[in-house]
C-alpha positions in Angstrom: -11.7 -9.5 30.2 -12.5 -11.8 27.3 -10.9 -15.2 26.6 -10.9 -16.9 23.3 -9.7 -20.5 23.6 -9.4 -23.6 21.5 -8.5 -21.2 18.7 -6.3 -21.5 15.6 -4.5 -18.2 15.7 -3.3 -16.7 12.5 -0.4 -14.2 12.6 -0.2 -12.3 9.3 3.3 -11.1 10.0 4.7 -14.5 9.3 1.6 -16.3 8.0 1.9 -18.9 10.8 -1.1 -20.6 12.5 -0.8 -21.8 16.1 -3.3 -23.5 18.4 -4.0 -21.8 21.7 -5.9 -18.9 23.2 -6.1 -15.1 23.2 -7.0 -12.8 26.1 -8.4 -9.3 25.6 -8.5 -6.8 28.5 -10.2 -3.6 27.6 -9.1 -2.7 24.1 -5.8 -4.6 24.3 -4.6 -8.1 23.5 -2.8 -9.2 26.7 -2.0 -12.8 26.0 -1.5 -14.9 22.9 -0.2 -18.4 23.4 -0.8 -22.0 24.4 -3.6 -22.9 26.8 -2.5 -22.4 30.4 -3.8 -22.7 33.9 -4.8 -19.4 35.4 -6.7 -17.9 38.3 -7.8 -15.0 36.1 -11.5 -14.3 36.2 -12.9 -13.7 32.8 -16.1 -11.7 32.0 -16.6 -13.8 28.9 -15.1 -17.1 27.7 -15.6 -18.1 24.1 -14.7 -21.7 22.9 -13.8 -21.4 19.3 -13.6 -25.2 18.9 -10.8 -24.9 16.3 -12.1 -21.9 14.4 -9.6 -19.4 13.1 -8.9 -16.2 15.0 -7.1 -13.5 12.9 -6.6 -9.8 12.5 -9.6 -8.0 11.1 -9.6 -6.5 7.6 -8.6 -2.8 7.3 -10.4 -1.1 4.4 -7.6 1.2 3.1 -9.8 3.2 0.7 -13.4 3.9 1.3 -16.2 6.4 0.7 -18.4 4.8 3.3 -21.5 7.0 3.0 -21.6 6.2 -0.7 -23.9 3.4 0.3 -26.6 5.9 -0.5 -25.6 5.5 -4.2 -25.3 1.7 -4.3 -26.3 0.5 -7.8 -26.7 4.0 -9.0 -25.4 4.9 -12.5 -23.9 1.5 -13.4 -22.2 0.9 -16.8 -20.3 4.2 -17.1 -16.5 5.0 -17.2 -15.1 6.9 -14.3 -15.0 10.5 -15.7 -18.6 10.4 -17.0 -19.8 8.6 -14.0 -18.3 11.1 -11.6 -19.1 14.4 -13.4 -22.6 13.6 -14.8 -24.0 11.3 -12.1 -22.1 11.2 -8.8 -21.1 14.8 -8.2 -24.6 16.1 -8.8 -26.1 13.6 -6.3 -23.4 14.4 -3.8 -24.5 18.1 -3.8 -27.5 16.9 -1.9 -25.5 15.5 1.0 -25.8 16.8 4.5 -24.1 15.8 7.7 -27.2 13.7 8.7 -27.1 11.9 5.3 -23.4 11.0 5.7 -24.0 9.9 9.3 -26.9 7.7 8.3 -25.2 6.0 5.4 -21.9 5.6 7.2 -23.9 3.6 9.8 -25.2 1.4 6.9 -21.6 0.9 5.7 -20.6 -0.1 9.3 -23.2 -2.8 9.4 -21.8 -4.2 6.1 -18.2 -3.8 7.3 -18.8 -5.7 10.6 -20.6 -8.6 8.8 -17.7 -8.8 6.4 -14.9 -8.7 9.0 -13.9 -5.1 8.5 -13.2 -3.0 11.5 -11.4 0.0 10.0 -12.2 2.3 7.1 -9.9 4.9 5.5 -12.8 7.1 4.7 -12.4 10.0 2.2 -15.8 11.7 2.1 -17.8 14.8 2.9 -18.9 16.0 6.4 -16.4 14.4 8.7 -18.7 15.3 11.6 -21.2 12.8 10.3 -18.5 10.1 9.8 -17.2 10.7 13.3 -20.7 10.5 14.9 -21.6 7.3 13.1 -18.2 5.7 14.0 -18.5 6.4 17.7 -22.1 5.3 17.8 -21.6 2.0 16.0 -18.1 1.2 17.2 -16.5 1.4 13.7 -12.9 2.7 13.5 -12.8 5.5 10.9 -9.6 7.1 9.8 -10.9 10.2 8.0 -8.8 11.2 5.0 -9.0 14.8 3.7 -10.4 15.1 0.2 -9.4 18.6 -0.6 -10.1 20.0 -4.0 -9.9 23.5 -5.6 -8.1 26.0 -7.8 -5.3 28.4 -7.1 -7.7 31.0 -5.8 -9.0 28.5 -3.3 -5.7 27.1 -2.1 -5.2 29.0 1.1 -8.8 28.7 2.2 -9.3 25.0 1.4 -6.0 23.9 2.9 -6.7 26.0 6.0 -9.9 23.9 6.4 -7.9 20.7 5.9 -5.6 21.7 8.7 -8.5 22.6 11.0 -10.0 19.2 10.4 -6.6 17.5 11.0 -6.3 19.2 14.4 -10.0 18.8 15.4 -10.0 15.0 14.9 -6.4 14.4 15.9 -7.4 13.2 19.4 -11.2 13.1 18.9 -11.9 9.6 20.0 -10.0 6.2 20.1 -12.1 5.2 17.1 -11.7 8.4 15.0 -8.6 10.1 13.6 -7.6 12.2 10.6 -5.0 12.0 7.9 -3.9 14.7 5.3 -5.1 14.2 1.8 -6.5 15.7 -1.4 -8.8 14.2 -3.9 -6.6 14.0 -7.0 -4.3 15.9 -9.4 -7.2 16.6 -11.8 -9.3 18.3 -9.1 -6.5 20.3 -7.5 -4.4 23.1 -8.7 -0.6 22.9 -8.1 -1.1 25.6 -5.4 -3.4 23.4 -3.4 -1.1 20.4 -3.6 1.9 22.6 -2.7 0.0 23.8 0.4 -0.8 20.2 1.4 2.8 19.3 1.0 3.7 22.2 3.3 1.2 20.9 5.9 2.8 17.5 5.5 6.2 19.0 6.3 4.8 21.0 9.2 3.3 18.0 10.9 5.6 15.3 9.6 2.5 13.6 8.3 1.8 11.3 5.3 -0.5 12.4 2.4 -3.0 10.4 0.4 -4.9 10.9 -2.8 -6.5 9.3 -5.8 -3.8 8.6 -8.4 -3.5 7.2 -11.9 -6.9 5.6 -11.8 -7.5 5.8 -15.5 -5.4 6.1 -18.7 -7.3 9.3 -19.5 -6.3 10.8 -16.1 -2.6 10.1 -16.8 -2.7 11.5 -20.4 -4.4 14.7 -19.3 -2.1 15.1 -16.4 0.9 14.8 -18.8 -0.7 17.5 -21.0 -1.0 19.8 -18.0 2.4 19.1 -16.4 5.0 18.9 -19.2 4.8 15.1 -19.6 4.8 14.2 -15.9 2.5 11.5 -14.5 0.4 12.2 -11.4 3.0 10.3 -9.3 5.8 12.4 -10.7 3.8 15.6 -10.1 3.2 14.6 -6.4 6.9 13.8 -6.0 8.0 17.0 -7.6 5.8 19.1 -5.3 7.0 17.3 -2.2 3.7 15.6 -1.5 5.4 12.3 -0.6 8.1 13.7 1.6 6.6 11.9 4.6 5.2 9.0 2.6 1.5 8.2 2.3 -0.3 6.5 -0.5 -2.1 6.6 -3.8 -5.6 5.1 -4.2 -6.1 3.0 -7.3 -2.7 3.5 -9.0 -3.8 1.5 -12.0 -1.7 3.1 -14.8 1.8 3.3 -13.2 5.1 3.5 -15.0 8.3 1.8 -13.8 9.4 5.3 -12.7 6.2 5.8 -10.7 6.7 2.5 -8.9 10.2 3.5 -8.0 8.9 6.8 -6.6 6.5 4.9 -4.4 9.2 2.5 -3.2 11.7 5.3 -2.6 9.3 7.3 -0.5 7.8 4.4 1.3 4.4 5.2 0.0 1.6 2.7 -0.4 -0.2 1.6 -3.5 -3.8 1.1 -2.2 -5.5 -1.1 -4.8 -9.2 -1.3 -5.5 -9.5 -4.2 -8.0 -13.3 -4.5 -7.9 -14.0 -0.8 -8.5 -11.3 -0.7 -11.2 -12.8 -3.6 -13.0 -16.4 -2.3 -12.7 -15.5 1.1 -14.0 -13.3 -0.4 -16.7 -10.4 1.6 -15.4 -7.9 -1.3 -15.9 -5.8 -3.7 -13.9 -3.1 -2.3 -11.7 0.5 -3.6 -12.1 0.5 -5.1 -8.6 2.8 -8.0 -9.4 5.4 -5.6 -10.7 4.9 -3.3 -7.7 5.3 -6.2 -5.3 8.4 -7.4 -7.1 9.8 -3.8 -7.0 9.3 -3.7 -3.2 6.4 -1.3 -3.2 4.1 -1.6 -0.2 0.5 -2.7 -0.9 -2.9 -2.3 0.8 -6.4 -2.9 -0.3 -9.6 -0.9 -0.3 -13.1 -1.4 -1.5 -13.7 2.2 -2.8 -17.4 3.3 -2.5 -20.5 1.2 -2.8 -21.5 2.9 -6.0 -18.4 1.7 -7.9 -18.1 -1.7 -6.4 -21.0 -2.3 -5.2 -20.1 -4.4 -2.2 -17.9 -3.7 0.8 -16.3 -7.1 0.7 -12.6 -7.6 1.3 -12.7 -11.3 0.4 -13.8 -10.4 -3.1 -11.0 -7.7 -3.3 -8.3 -10.2 -2.2 -9.6 -12.8 -4.8 -9.6 -10.2 -7.6 -6.2 -8.9 -6.5 -4.7 -12.3 -7.1 -6.6 -13.6 -10.1 -6.4 -10.4 -12.1 -2.6 -10.4 -11.8 -2.5 -13.9 -13.0 -4.7 -13.0 -15.9 -3.0 -9.8 -16.9 0.6 -11.2 -16.7 -0.1 -14.7 -18.0 1.7 -16.0 -14.9 -0.3 -18.2 -12.6 2.1 -17.5 -9.8 2.1 -13.7 -10.3 0.4 -12.8 -7.0 0.9 -15.0 -3.9 -2.2 -15.4 -1.7 -0.1 -14.4 1.3 0.6 -11.0 -0.2 -3.1 -10.3 -0.7 -4.0 -11.4 2.8 -1.3 -9.3 4.3 -2.3 -6.3 2.2 -5.9 -6.6 3.5 -4.9 -6.7 7.1 -1.4 -5.7 8.1 -0.9 -3.5 5.0 -4.1 -1.5 5.6 -3.1 -0.8 9.2 0.4 0.1 8.4 -0.7 2.3 5.5 -3.0 4.3 7.8 -0.3 4.6 10.4 -1.9 2.4 13.0 1.0 0.5 14.5 -1.1 -1.0 17.2 -3.4 -2.8 14.7 -1.0 -4.9 12.7 -1.4 -8.4 14.0 -2.6 -10.7 16.8 0.2 -10.0 19.2 0.4 -9.1 22.9 0.1 -5.3 23.3 -1.7 -4.8 20.1 -5.2 -3.3 20.0 -7.9 -6.0 19.8 -9.4 -5.6 16.3 -9.9 -9.2 15.3 -12.3 -11.6 13.6 -13.2 -15.3 13.9 -13.6 -17.4 10.8 -16.0 -20.3 10.9 -13.8 -23.2 9.7 -16.8 -25.5 9.5 -18.3 -23.7 6.6 -18.2 -25.9 3.4 -16.1 -23.3 1.6 -13.4 -23.6 4.3 -13.2 -27.4 4.0 -11.1 -29.5 3.7 -8.4 -27.7 5.6 -5.4 -28.3 3.4 -4.1 -24.8 3.3 -6.0 -22.1 5.3 -4.6 -19.0 3.4 -5.8 -20.0 -0.1 -9.1 -21.0 1.5 -9.5 -17.5 2.9 -8.4 -15.7 -0.3 -10.0 -17.9 -3.0 -13.0 -19.4 -1.2 -13.7 -17.0 1.6 -16.8 -14.7 1.8 -18.6 -12.7 4.4 -20.5 -16.0 5.1 -17.5 -17.3 7.0 -17.2 -14.4 9.4 -18.5 -15.6 12.8 -17.4 -12.8 15.0 -16.0 -9.3 14.7 -14.3 -7.3 17.5 -13.3 -3.7 17.2 -11.2 -1.9 19.9 -11.9 -4.8 22.3 -15.6 -4.8 21.8 -17.6 -7.5 20.1 -19.7 -5.7 17.5 -21.0 -8.7 15.5 -21.5 -12.3 16.4 -23.4 -15.1 14.8 -25.5 -12.8 12.6 -26.3 -10.4 15.4 -25.1 -6.8 16.0 -24.4 -5.5 19.5 -24.2 -1.8 18.5 -26.6 -1.5 15.6 -30.4 -2.0 15.4 -30.3 -3.4 11.9 -34.1 -3.3 11.2 -34.3 0.3 12.3 -31.2 1.2 10.3 -32.5 -0.4 7.1 -35.9 1.3 7.4 -34.4 4.7 8.0 -31.8 4.3 5.2 -34.5 3.4 2.7 -36.8 6.2 3.8 -34.0 8.7 3.5 -33.0 7.3 0.0 -36.5 7.8 -1.2 -36.4 11.5 -0.3 -32.9 12.0 -1.9 -33.9 10.3 -5.1 -37.2 12.2 -5.3 -35.2 15.4 -5.5 -33.1 14.0 -8.3 
């Protein structure tokens, strides 16, 4: 059992901070409250000396193994970037490559306070191996693509993965999904909707990332936006979420609210690819649920939730002309509670008794965290990976004071660079 004491404990459910301690037994939080006398024997006791203990970040849209493409093909809009640069490189992927670069992402995630990644990428076997080995929680999201002739075969593969990874490991599970409207025929999306009904399962996909995507979708579907197409086909019958959701109409927002589906925003990637600024202030005002993801390391290029929260707030202020357009509490909740809820992880919502112990410790003695006038704006506007002192996933400390417990960083970096050299030689 692990005891954290002399802690400032942040609940993101109500944005309250209370002084006290947290006990972790196995993978569960078993006590949250004031300091109390106890005969309990702890394996480890950690004096936080006033540091902040809070839920870890949940990265609600990721392509983790895209770390192999970090800083590759910069300065291009999405469609050109994907079709002329990214897709050709991804043809070289193998399970071992995905395994290697998911581990590299895990090292970055842990250092940055992220314990969970909603990972839509190739070779789920590689993602699962890397997750179990490093202690990263990976929720694998199906990225099905294909035409009408492929519908039955591709969706059958999706269902097989869904069942294979349903109870694979406490750190690995699977959600239904497809890449996007523009890479899927109606027949594919209809079959995914059928699977959603069969399993009462939510569905996720890229949606309305660029203006071009929406225009071309309307041309293919009689004036309907991607969100309208998904709704019409029954894709959101059990909720789910859309990644990016930059170019959304009022009707699109109402569909997301009505179906209880999440807008999973990726402000850094959207800015870097010049895709636009999502209407998050309008979505929040309309009652649409929000989560945040980093996207992949080729379109970001960092896996940094502090930067995502910052941009989520300031870009709404800039685009609306309203300095109060996006409260910091909304961004922080989207990066923690929202991500867990979006991925259907009800045991990972907050620092509460009975919840799974995915938590981080923030060093409040860092200059960027001082003075302590209001902790929430400090986290969102001044925070960075530099302030993350400890990361715990599933009750296990995976990162503390610059050191990893599950990753040999020097070995990982050497092997990742060696593999990158071979991949780029073939390019």
